[in-house]
N, C-alpha and C positions, 0 to 999 in steps of 0.2 A: 500527726495529722498533715495530709498533703497540701492543705490550703494555708498552713502556717506561714505567715509573712507574705502571702501573695497579694498583689494590688489588684483588686477587682473593681471595675467601673460598672455600676448598675444604672442602666438607662431605662426610665419608665415612660411609656407613652400613654395616651389618654383612653384607657379602657376601664370598665368596671372592675376587672380583675386586678387592678393596680393595688387594691388593699392587701392582696396576698404578699406583696413585696415587703411589707413590714415584717412578716414572719421569716421571709427569706433572708433579709438583712440580719436579723437577730441570730439566725442559724449560722450564717457565714462568719459573723463576728465570734460566735462561740467556737467555731472551728479554727480560729486564729487568723482569719483574713483581715486585710485592710480594705475598707469599703468606702468608695466615693459614689455619691448618688447624683445623677442628672435627671431632670424631668422635662418633658415637653410642656409648652404653655397649657395645652388642653388637659394634661395629667393633673394640673393643680385643681381641677374640678373634682378629682377623685381621691387624692391623697394629701396629707398635711406635711408641709416642709418641716414643721417643728417636730413632728413624730419621726420622720425619716432622719433628720439631723440628730435627734436624741439617740436613736438606735445606732446610727453609723458613726457617731462621735465626730462628724465633720459637717461643715456647711453644705447645704443642698443648692445646686445651681439650676436655674431654668432659663436664664437669658445671658446674652453675651456680656452685659454690664451689670454690676451690683448696684444696690441703692445709692452707694456712695460714689458711683462713677468708676469703680475699679473694673478692669477688664478680666473676665473669666476666660483665660487663655485655652481655647479648645485644643491647640496643638500640644501644649504641656500636659493637659489632661489625658490626651490620647497616648502620649509617650510614657506617661506615668504608669499606665495600666499594663498588667501582665495578661489581662483578659477582659473583654467587654461582654456584658450580658444585656440584651435588649429584651425586657420583660415587664409587663406584657408588650408584645409587639403587635400593634394594630395593623390592619390592611393599609391604612394611610401611611404610617411610618415605614412599613416594609417597602411600599412603592417608592417613597422618597429616597430611602437608602439605596435601593437597587438602581434607580434611574438618576441619582445625583441631584435631587431637588433639595437644595440646601437652604432651608428657611428657618432653622432653629438650631440651638446649641447642640442638641443630641445628634442631629444628622451631621453637623459640621465636625463634631468630635469623631463620629464614626468614619467620616471621609478622611480624617487625618490619622487614623489608627494603623499601626503596623502589627498589632498583636492579634491573637485568635479572637473570633467573634462568635458568640452563641446567641441564637435567636429563638425566643419562646413565644410563638404566635398565640393570640387569643382574640376570637371574634365569633360572631354568630355562624351557625353551621353552613348556611348558604354562602356567606362570604368566604368561609374557609375552603369550600369546595369550588368556588368560582374559578374559571380558567386563568384569570389574571393573577389571582393569589397563588394558584398552583405554579404558574410560570415564574412568578417572582421568587417563590421558595426554591424552585429548581435552579434559578439563576444564582441565588444566594449560595446554594450548595456547590455550584460550579466554581464559585469564587473561593471555595475552601471554608465557608462558614459552616458552623455546626447548628443543625436544627433540632430543637427539643420539641417533638410533636405535641400538638394540642391533644387533650384527652377527651374522652366521651363523658357526657353527663348532662345534668340540668343546666340550662343557659339562662342568662338574664332576660332574654326575650320571652321566656316561658317554654321555648322548644327544648327538645332533648336530642343531643347528638354530639359529633366531634366539633370542638371549638373552645373548650374550657382550657384555660391556662394550666399547664402542668403544675402539680402541687409543689410548694416550696422545697420540700425534702427531695423531690425528684430532680428539680433543677440543681440543688446543691450536690446531689450525688453525681450528676453529669459532670459538674466541675471537679469534684473529687477524682472521678475516674480519669478525667483528662490529665490532671497533674500527677496521678499515681505513677511512680517511677516503674518503668519496665525493668526487668532484671535479666535481660538477654546477655549482659556482659559479666554476670556473676562467675567468678573463678578466673576471669581474664585479668591480665596486667596491662595497663595502658600507660605508656610513657609519653609525656607531653612537655615540649619546651615552649616558653612564653617570654614575652617582653623583649627589651633591647639588651645589648651588651654595651658596657662602657669601657673604653680603652684609654688609659691614662696618658695625658701629655705631660703633666706635672702633678703635684699633690692636690691642685684645685681645679684643673681643667681636664676635659676628656673628649674623645670622639665618640659620638653615639647617634641615636636617631629618635624619632618622636613616638616610637611604640610605647604604649602604656600597659600592655599585657592583658587587656580586657578580653581579647578573643581566646587566648590560651587558657585563662582562668575560667571563662565560660565553658570551654570544652572540658576542662577538668571537672567542674561541677556537674556537667551533664553526664559524663562518663561514670562518675562516682554514683550518681543517682540511679544509674542502670546496673549497679552492682559491681562495677569494676574496682580493682585495686589500682589507684592512680598514683604514679610517680610524676610530680610536677616540678620541673626544673625551670626556675624563673630568673631572668636578669632583673636589674633594678626596677621595681614597680611598686606602686602604692596599693595594688589590689591584694585582697586577702582570700585565703582558702577557708571555706567554712565546713565542708563535708568531712565526716570522720574517716572516709575511705581515701582521703587525699594526703599523701606524704609530700610536703613542700620542701624543696631544697633551693635556697637562694644563692645565686652566684653573681659575679660582676662582669668578668671578662669572657671572651670567647674561649680561651684556653681552659678557664675554670668550668665553663658549661660543657665543653668536650669531655673533660675528665669525669664529670658526674654522669653524663649521658652514657658513656661506655662502662661505667660501673654497674649500670642496670640494664643495658640494652639487650644483652643475651637472653634475659628472662622475660622480655616484653613480648606480648602477643600482638599488640598494636602500638605503633609509634607515630606520633603526630608532631611534626616539627613546625610549630607556628611562631617560634621566636624570630625576631629580626636581628640576626647576628651581624655584627660589624664585619665587613669584608677585609678591612685593613686596620692595622694598629701601628702606633709609633714604634720605630725600631727600638728606641730607648726612651723611657719616661724620665724626665729631669727630676733629680732628688729634691730640689727646692723650687719654689714658685718662680717661673720665668718672668723677669721684669720687662716692662715695656721700654724698649730703647730704640731699636731700629724702625724704619718705616715699613719694612717687610720682614717676615720670618718664614723660614723654610723648615718643614718637619718631614723627615724621611719616614715613609710608611712601608710596612711589609705586610704581606698577605697573612691573614688569619687562617687557621685550619678550617677546611670546608667540612663542617660536621655532618651535614646532610649527605654529601658525597661519600664520606666514610661509612655512614650508616647504610647507604645503598650498596656499597661494595662488600660490606660484611654481613649483609642481610641473609638470614636463614629462613625461618618460618614467619618472621614478622610481616604484618601488613603495614607498609610504610607510606605515610602521607606527608607531602610537603606543601609549602605555601609559596605563592609568587605574587608580589606586589609590583605592578607594572604601570608605566605611564604611556607607553605606546606599543603597538604590535603585541598586545597582551597574550592572546591565545597562542600565537606562534611561539613567543618566548617561553610561555609556560609549558607547552608541549615539548619543546627542546629540552627544558630542564627536567621534565618527567623522564625522558629517555636517557639523558646523560647521567642522571643520578640514580637510575634504577629504582624509581619510585613505582608504587602501585597506583597512586592517585595524587593529583595536585589540585589545590584550591587557589583559584585565581581571583584577585580583586584589583581594581584599577583606581588610581587616584583621580582619574577623569570622571568617575561616577560620583555624583553628589551623595554624601552620606556614607561613603565607603572609606576604608583605610584606617589610619591610626587615630587614637584618642577618643573618637566618638563612640556612642553606644549602639550604632547601627553599622551594617555592612551589606554589600551586594557582591555576590560571588558567582563564579562558574566552577563546577567540578569537572575535571578532565581526567580521563583514564586513557589507556592505550586504544580503547574502542569507542568511547562515548564522550560527549560534551553535554553537561546539564546546566541550564541557566536558572538562576533564582532571582527573585525580586528583592528589593531593599527590605531588610528585616532587622530586628534587634539582634545583637550578637548572641543573646541567649537562644533565640530562634535559629540563628545560623548554626550554632553548635549542635542543636537538635537535628538539623538537616544533614550536617556533615556526618554525625554518628549514625543516623538512619541509613545513609548511603554506604558507610563502611560496613554496617551489619548486613545489608543486602548483598554486598560484594562477598563477604565471608560465607554467606549461605550458598553461593553459586558452586 
């Protein structure tokens, strides 16, 4: 099931159709999703927190603070979610979302979200057809949100027409379809490097960097979900590979990474070098722990092999992707690296951008080729991996 293990945030606004969400939650739980429910204050007139909490197996939040004074952190709720569903979405809630009128927990969480958003409107037919509603739905689509159209039928007003909330099974199917893995990479071999390398100074110390491997592992999971056979070569990282299509090879040093890369490189169709390989290593690692004695200590460093440069020099039919983490002149430096190392594409991120870089769960990137520069907003690394592989696939189709 494609919803297995997905974190779904269900936001209910105050419409009579809110009762249908009980059935939606039950269906999503049956499909393996983790469900957290938020409701607007007016929604409490239509649905029971006790029922929603029992079905979702989680407390239901409607205010910024609980009865005991604890803070219901809208930022954490937004970052937890793989996807947000606003259903039913009334004309009032839709307008608040689109125009940033942040007066309740649902809208505050929506405004903090980095994940995809699905909107299932429900209202009377004249409200649904009103120019302001149509404009707000169009603005929502322009922002990349997914609209699950209202259905035709008998309405609470006694009228009949378009405005009914889509049936729970219809909403659930939209979510299933969104997460259903495409299989465009079936039969392809994708080689990915991830994480840092550690270069020993002595048995207990090393030269390394802050890379945690999150970006590379996210790329591996995304490529595998698209049908690729993935060879993931990772330096020291706590991240784990979960997909059955991923063959994980763990290494420590740059030389070890180079050896494993070129064991598989010739057979790769796509190679993505996201690892943060140490540029230098101590000329010699001390056999025993170096004792603290002098006020200063000198370590002679020598250059590590430039794995990405060698990959570019020996490239045949592979589509080769590099990464550049910069602190200044980012686009200029990344473009120079693209040319020097014979890459097809380079992914640039800057430590100057809040939320980008090492360790965190988000990233903000630019994709640079010899002909184009594409800018992306701050997203989760899962979403960034999706964007990168979408771009690669588009390039391969040219």
